[in-house]
GUGUDO-95736 format. One line per 8 residues: number of its first residue (from 1); for each residue x, y, z of C-alpha. Coordinates in Angstrom, 3 decimals, m for minus. Layout:
NUM> X,Y,Z ~ ...
END
This chain:
1> 67.048,28.518,m77.159 ~ 66.737,29.605,m80.460 ~ 64.350,32.422,m81.488 ~ 62.688,30.863,m84.666 ~ 60.957,33.656,m86.982 ~ 56.919,33.213,m87.325 ~ 54.868,33.783,m90.685 ~ 51.593,33.955,m91.434
9> 50.806,32.874,m94.964 ~ 47.766,34.218,m96.888 ~ 45.893,32.917,m93.674 ~ 41.823,33.797,m93.904 ~ 39.697,32.865,m91.064 ~ 35.818,32.719,m91.578 ~ 33.614,32.068,m88.731 ~ 30.071,31.508,m89.057
17> 29.238,34.143,m92.303 ~ 31.910,36.856,m91.159 ~ 35.275,36.782,m92.515 ~ 37.311,37.687,m89.952 ~ 40.670,37.609,m91.261 ~ 41.434,38.180,m95.174 ~ 44.376,36.943,m96.631 ~ 46.770,37.984,m94.182
25> 50.642,37.926,m94.920 ~ 53.037,38.734,m91.855 ~ 56.519,37.799,m90.945 ~ 57.834,38.544,m87.738 ~ 61.468,37.892,m87.492 ~ 63.427,36.374,m85.169 ~ 63.581,37.838,m82.045 ~ 61.572,40.381,m82.879
33> 59.085,41.966,m80.771 ~ 56.353,43.054,m82.918 ~ 52.599,44.513,m81.927 ~ 49.274,44.208,m83.141 ~ 47.582,47.439,m83.154 ~ 44.112,48.536,m84.166 ~ 40.631,49.202,m82.982 ~ 38.371,46.906,m81.250
41> 36.798,44.409,m83.519 ~ 39.515,44.568,m85.878 ~ 41.183,40.591,m85.687 ~ 44.199,41.090,m83.558 ~ 43.116,38.342,m81.106 ~ 42.161,36.171,m84.535 ~ 45.791,36.616,m85.319 ~ 47.053,35.581,m82.441
49> 44.625,32.458,m81.763 ~ 45.907,31.115,m85.144 ~ 49.675,31.145,m83.672 ~ 49.076,29.376,m80.658 ~ 46.636,26.904,m82.208 ~ 43.265,27.773,m80.417 ~ 42.090,28.487,m84.020 ~ 42.915,27.192,m87.426
57> 42.829,29.038,m90.404 ~ 40.666,28.796,m92.871 ~ 42.713,28.911,m95.336 ~ 46.688,29.575,m95.670 ~ 49.465,28.693,m93.145 ~ 51.094,29.951,m90.036 ~ 54.740,28.729,m89.657 ~ 57.265,28.695,m87.073
65> 60.750,28.647,m88.205 ~ 60.119,26.317,m91.149 ~ 57.363,24.009,m89.950 ~ 53.801,24.859,m90.728 ~ 52.272,24.554,m87.476 ~ 48.845,22.857,m88.546 ~ 51.265,20.109,m88.904 ~ 52.308,19.133,m85.393
73> 50.681,18.117,m82.044 ~ 49.041,21.241,m79.985 ~ 51.283,19.710,m77.161 ~ 54.383,20.086,m79.393 ~ 53.260,23.646,m80.816 ~ 52.805,24.588,m77.074 ~ 56.423,23.438,m76.450 ~ 57.444,26.264,m78.706
81> 54.772,28.716,m78.649 ~ 53.869,29.931,m75.336 ~ 50.066,32.486,m74.614 ~ 48.616,34.698,m72.563 ~ 45.238,34.438,m73.581 ~ 42.398,37.147,m72.408 ~ 40.659,34.431,m70.613 ~ 43.302,33.175,m68.601
89> 41.917,30.271,m67.052 ~ 40.190,28.562,m64.326 ~ 42.818,27.420,m61.567 ~ 40.161,27.196,m59.011 ~ 42.056,26.862,m55.449 ~ 45.467,26.020,m56.958 ~ 48.382,28.368,m55.328 ~ 50.258,30.891,m57.455
97> 53.203,28.724,m57.548 ~ 50.797,25.508,m58.401 ~ 49.693,27.797,m61.616 ~ 52.825,28.834,m62.979 ~ 54.303,25.494,m62.929 ~ 51.661,24.023,m65.008 ~ 53.305,26.252,m67.252 ~ 55.698,23.241,m67.532
105> 53.291,20.619,m68.658 ~ 54.449,20.821,m72.344 ~ 57.571,19.984,m71.302 ~ 57.064,17.171,m69.277 ~ 55.231,13.637,m69.378 ~ 51.977,13.214,m68.281 ~ 51.850,12.192,m64.279 ~ 55.728,12.744,m64.166
113> 56.423,15.082,m60.641 ~ 58.597,18.413,m62.187 ~ 62.366,18.487,m61.424 ~ 64.449,20.671,m59.396 ~ 65.203,22.656,m62.813 ~ 61.532,22.666,m63.488 ~ 61.417,24.592,m59.897 ~ 64.303,27.178,m60.572
121> 62.520,27.756,m64.207 ~ 59.065,28.884,m62.062 ~ 60.939,30.492,m59.170 ~ 62.807,32.570,m61.796 ~ 59.370,32.971,m64.097 ~ 57.371,34.530,m60.862 ~ 60.876,37.228,m60.386 ~ 60.424,38.100,m63.502
129> 56.906,38.818,m63.830 ~ 56.876,40.227,m60.179 ~ 55.021,37.758,m58.068 ~ 57.617,35.955,m55.941 ~ 56.012,37.468,m52.880 ~ 52.740,36.221,m54.221 ~ 53.736,31.969,m54.200 ~ 51.897,30.580,m51.781
137> 48.570,32.617,m52.210 ~ 45.492,31.069,m53.583 ~ 44.705,32.108,m57.015 ~ 41.379,32.939,m56.577 ~ 42.180,35.421,m53.822 ~ 44.314,37.684,m55.987 ~ 43.225,40.817,m57.379 ~ 43.020,41.674,m61.195
145> 46.104,42.864,m61.566 ~ 48.121,39.783,m59.280 ~ 46.026,37.401,m61.588 ~ 47.294,38.826,m64.569 ~ 50.760,38.989,m63.581 ~ 50.558,35.214,m62.202 ~ 49.581,34.392,m65.810 ~ 52.311,36.116,m67.288
153> 54.920,34.438,m65.147 ~ 52.693,30.893,m66.277 ~ 53.952,32.097,m69.938 ~ 57.261,32.773,m68.860 ~ 57.542,29.541,m66.992 ~ 57.013,27.657,m70.445 ~ 60.230,28.648,m71.999 ~ 58.725,28.764,m75.516
161> 60.994,30.277,m78.203 ~ 57.657,32.300,m79.340 ~ 55.400,34.138,m76.936 ~ 52.173,35.308,m77.561 ~ 50.876,37.890,m75.722 ~ 47.217,39.480,m75.778 ~ 46.510,42.231,m73.940 ~ 49.521,41.737,m71.448
169> 49.202,45.023,m69.713 ~ 45.160,44.780,m68.822 ~ 44.661,45.835,m65.076 ~ 48.398,46.552,m64.611 ~ 49.451,49.462,m63.176 ~ 51.741,51.542,m64.603 ~ 55.287,50.023,m63.096 ~ 53.776,46.579,m63.733
177> 53.229,47.498,m67.415 ~ 56.340,48.334,m67.754 ~ 58.247,45.645,m65.768 ~ 56.409,42.819,m67.609 ~ 56.869,43.828,m71.330 ~ 60.781,44.755,m70.520 ~ 61.068,40.855,m68.765 ~ 59.340,39.617,m71.750
185> 61.584,42.287,m74.346 ~ 64.691,40.938,m72.302 ~ 64.311,37.177,m72.759 ~ 65.728,37.551,m76.365 ~ 62.803,35.317,m77.973 ~ 60.135,36.055,m80.678 ~ 57.009,37.965,m79.464 ~ 53.815,38.695,m81.417
193> 51.567,40.885,m78.709 ~ 48.348,42.670,m79.261 ~ 48.519,46.152,m77.395 ~ 45.967,48.737,m77.038 ~ 48.535,51.380,m75.723 ~ 50.529,53.072,m78.332 ~ 52.850,54.606,m76.002 ~ 53.664,51.461,m73.813
201> 53.781,49.991,m77.849 ~ 56.001,52.648,m79.281 ~ 58.255,51.923,m76.033 ~ 58.726,48.054,m76.256 ~ 57.878,46.825,m80.009 ~ 60.661,46.711,m82.804 ~ 58.120,47.029,m85.115 ~ 54.291,47.757,m85.141
209> 51.393,46.379,m87.302 ~ 48.085,47.672,m87.608 ~ 44.952,45.995,m88.256 ~ 41.953,46.809,m89.471 ~ 38.511,44.879,m90.640 ~ 40.856,42.025,m90.583 ~ 43.450,43.298,m92.478 ~ 46.988,44.660,m92.019
217> 46.489,48.325,m93.200 ~ 50.199,49.537,m92.358 ~ 53.013,48.431,m90.565 ~ 57.110,49.386,m89.947 ~ 58.846,50.796,m87.179 ~ 57.057,52.395,m84.212 ~ 58.593,55.951,m85.907 ~ 57.038,54.882,m89.201
225> 53.639,53.793,m88.154 ~ 52.654,56.291,m85.489 ~ 51.770,59.345,m87.539 ~ 49.233,61.926,m86.451 ~ 47.423,60.944,m89.876 ~ 47.661,57.093,m89.472 ~ 45.988,57.306,m85.792 ~ 43.635,59.518,m87.239
233> 42.468,57.217,m89.933 ~ 42.381,54.051,m88.156 ~ 41.714,55.244,m84.376 ~ 39.556,58.023,m85.677 ~ 41.135,60.413,m82.926 ~ 43.255,63.328,m83.308 ~ 46.402,63.631,m81.590 ~ 50.061,65.169,m81.409
241> 52.922,62.813,m81.913 ~ 56.196,64.116,m80.082 ~ 59.495,62.416,m79.671 ~ 60.471,60.899,m76.340 ~ 63.385,62.912,m74.797 ~ 65.680,60.206,m73.945 ~ 64.416,57.182,m76.290 ~ 63.723,58.889,m79.405
249> 60.699,56.766,m79.986 ~ 57.295,58.534,m80.852 ~ 54.713,59.147,m77.977 ~ 51.269,60.555,m78.376 ~ 48.570,63.298,m76.698 ~ 45.471,62.812,m77.376 ~ 43.251,65.771,m78.485 ~ 40.638,66.057,m76.086
257> 36.989,65.997,m77.110 ~ 37.413,63.895,m80.488 ~ 35.913,60.769,m81.047 ~ 35.758,57.603,m83.179
END
């Protein structure tokens, strides 16, 4: 699988009378893991929704490789862009394996049963997300963290060359946060993720993009972006930035008593 680059070219999104994104230009290099960070309501989720075709830009365009995704069908775009969204989805009484198997639908013909190869892909996806032991459980019976990992497995099973992750570590304990992000990174595909935990973002992202007020206000390597001045300016919290003794990436210690 060849990982493509992703480009946002002068993308603006207006919902009602509100400008949610404003002339946004973003380049996600092929095979890179890029993290979107920023305060609540800054536009991160809207950026992602434009990539997996849940929302069409008001102006501008998004391309995957050299192709404008607005010029291909939703089904064809789903073959190249998989998404873990905040809404998740309703699967009623589906078992975990059945939920994960729905990730193969963009690659199959309607009403066609999945092949042995499809089943093998789903088995690997469940292992990568740490939910193999839940395969026979009903999705409706799972905890929040278990459900999140199943939906991540479903996105992995889609085997697209671009992966969109909207707050993928929600509900996950520390061990599973690291496990699923490591699995996403190690797939060798292009990843664009909205993340709230800046320390996790620094550990896994090759680049960070700070979004505020629907615009990109800063971008670069985690070391370049995660400075005390930047965190205070865009997140409203004073902090100290240290260097991780093993990985060398920045890690943030927030000051008690400071708030936006």
